[in-house]
C-alpha positions, 0 to 999 in steps of 0.5 A: 266621084265617090269619095268614101267606101259606102259611096264607092259601093253604091256606085258599083251597085248602081252600075250593075243594076243599070246593066241588069235593068237595061237588059230586062227592059230590052227583053220586054220591048223585044217581046212586045215588038214580036207580037206587034209584028205578027199582028201587023202581018195578020197572022193570028196564030203566030201573034197568039204564040208570040203573046204567050211567049211575051207575057212572062217577059212582061210580068218579069219586067214588072216584078223587076220594077223595069215597068210598072205593074199596071202598065204591064197588065195594060200592055198584055190586055191591049195586045190580047184585045188586038189579037182577038179583034183579028178576023 
């Protein structure tokens, strides 16, 4: 347990950041899941719309260091490729 002022402050900051990062990570995962569900359903128009909504969420996750920058780019790229591959 924290035993001096700076350690107590660090503990408070860590608790707050953990909550923020958890929420941000959840939003990223949820947005990706919506795109994947639309792809699985075979609805190209809905999948494209879901990707347009998911892309800023994924980029925000990368900006907030919840997901690596290259990983975010890769996710968007692969989702886009899967949508384009739909008939």
